C-alpha positions in Angstrom: -107.0 68.8 -16.6 -106.1 71.0 -13.6 -107.6 70.7 -10.0 -107.5 73.1 -6.8 -105.7 71.5 -4.1 -105.2 72.6 -0.3 -101.9 72.5 1.3 -101.2 72.9 5.2 -97.5 74.2 5.8 -96.1 74.5 9.1 -92.5 75.5 10.8 -91.1 75.6 14.1 -87.2 75.8 13.5 -85.0 78.6 12.4 -86.7 81.6 10.7 -90.3 80.3 10.8 -91.7 82.9 8.7 -88.8 82.7 5.9 -89.3 78.9 5.7 -93.1 79.3 5.0 -92.4 82.0 2.5 -89.4 79.9 0.5 -92.1 76.9 0.5 -94.8 78.8 -1.0 -92.3 80.2 -3.6 -90.4 76.6 -4.1 -94.0 75.1 -4.6 -95.1 77.7 -7.2 -92.1 77.1 -9.1 -92.7 73.6 -9.5 -94.1 72.6 -13.0 -97.5 72.0 -13.0 -98.3 73.8 -9.7 -99.5 77.3 -9.4 -100.3 79.0 -6.1 -103.7 80.7 -6.1 -104.2 81.9 -2.5 -102.3 81.9 0.8 -103.9 82.2 4.2 -103.0 84.5 7.2 -100.2 83.0 9.2 -101.3 81.5 12.9 -98.8 80.4 15.6 -99.8 77.3 17.6 -98.7 75.1 20.0 -97.2 72.0 18.9 -99.3 68.9 18.3 -98.4 65.3 19.4 -94.9 65.6 20.5 -95.2 69.0 22.8 -91.4 69.4 23.8 -90.6 71.6 21.1 -91.1 75.3 19.8 -94.3 76.9 19.0 -95.2 76.5 14.9 -96.3 78.8 12.4 -98.9 77.5 10.3 -100.9 78.5 6.9 -102.6 77.3 4.0 -102.3 77.6 0.6 -104.8 77.1 -2.3 -103.2 75.6 -5.4 -104.2 74.9 -9.1 -102.2 71.8 -10.3 -102.0 69.5 -13.4 -100.2 66.9 -11.0 -101.6 63.6 -9.8 -102.2 63.4 -6.1 -99.0 61.2 -5.8 -96.8 63.7 -8.1 -98.2 66.3 -6.1 -96.9 64.7 -2.8 -93.7 63.7 -4.5 -93.3 67.8 -5.4 -94.0 69.0 -1.8 -91.7 66.2 -0.2 -89.1 67.5 -2.8 -89.5 71.1 -1.5 -89.3 70.0 2.5 -85.9 68.3 1.5 -84.5 71.3 -0.3 -85.4 73.2 2.9 -83.8 71.2 5.1 -86.4 68.9 6.4 -85.3 65.8 8.5 -87.8 63.2 9.7 -86.7 62.0 13.0 -89.3 62.2 15.7 -93.2 61.8 14.6 -94.7 65.0 15.0 -91.2 66.5 15.9 -89.6 69.7 15.2 -89.0 70.6 11.5 -87.8 73.4 9.1 -91.0 72.8 7.0 -94.1 70.5 6.8 -96.2 70.6 3.8 -99.2 68.6 4.0 -101.7 67.7 1.3 -104.9 68.5 2.9 -107.3 68.1 0.0 -107.3 67.7 -3.7 -110.3 68.7 -5.7 -113.3 66.5 -4.5 -111.0 63.4 -4.7 -110.6 60.9 -2.1 -107.5 59.0 -2.0 -106.4 55.8 0.5 -103.0 54.4 -0.4 -100.3 53.4 2.3 -98.3 56.7 1.7 -101.0 59.2 0.9 -104.7 59.7 2.6 -106.9 62.4 1.0 -108.5 64.1 2.7 -105.7 64.3 5.2 -106.3 62.1 8.3 -107.5 64.2 11.5 -108.3 67.4 9.3 -111.4 68.0 11.1 -110.0 67.3 14.4 -107.1 70.1 14.1 -107.9 73.6 14.7 -104.5 74.8 13.6 -105.3 73.1 10.1 -108.9 74.3 9.9 -108.5 78.0 10.8 -105.9 78.9 8.1 -107.8 76.5 5.6 -111.2 78.5 6.5 -109.0 81.8 5.4 -108.8 80.4 1.6 -111.7 77.7 1.2 -114.1 78.4 -1.4 -116.8 76.3 -0.7 -119.5 74.8 1.7 -118.9 71.4 3.1 -115.2 69.9 3.1 -114.9 67.0 0.3 -115.0 63.7 2.1 -116.8 65.1 5.1 -120.6 66.0 5.6 -119.7 69.5 7.4 -118.5 72.8 7.0 -115.1 74.1 8.3 -117.0 76.1 11.0 -119.1 72.9 11.8 -115.9 71.3 12.9 -114.4 74.2 14.5 -117.5 74.8 16.7 -116.6 71.2 18.1 -112.8 72.4 18.6 -113.9 75.1 20.7 -111.1 75.1 23.2 -108.5 73.9 20.7 -109.7 76.8 18.5 -108.4 79.3 21.2 -104.7 78.1 20.9 -104.6 79.5 17.2 -103.3 83.2 17.5 -103.1 85.1 14.1 -99.5 85.8 13.6 -99.5 88.1 10.5 -99.2 87.3 6.7 -96.4 86.5 4.4 -96.3 88.2 1.2 -94.4 85.1 -1.1 -94.4 86.7 -4.5 -90.9 87.1 -5.8 -89.7 90.7 -5.7 -91.9 92.0 -2.9 -91.4 92.7 0.8 -91.7 89.3 2.4 -93.3 90.2 5.7 -95.1 93.3 4.4 -93.1 96.1 6.4 
């Protein structure tokens, strides 16, 4: 049985766009994961720990046969391959991959919570997610993405469209 899941990706170290492109490719290469759609890329100011460079953020929709925990393990494996080192909470990173939604499931484990905590309060996650979302109300929430963005009107202005990444192998990665 497969499920459509949504992942949030972010990078603010090195070649940010290339980090995102490689992360999508590596996710798509994982057994049990097929990338369906990718959002535009948005540049945003850092969240939490603000003494760092701006992020490029995006979201991808995937089809997966993996369980939520297996999907988390696959995402963490891709982060490690791309040089992610966890030192400061919300600190600089080559790549960050967050499991935002997993079908209509809710998961509450010590190391994994779905829907992602704070999803409805982060414009830098909601704006890219809106690009690829195929539904009405978010699972685990009672409202639509647009409703939550309307509550974040000021934060929403800090999410600037940067461009797009063509992650498919053999394509021009930055559409030039």
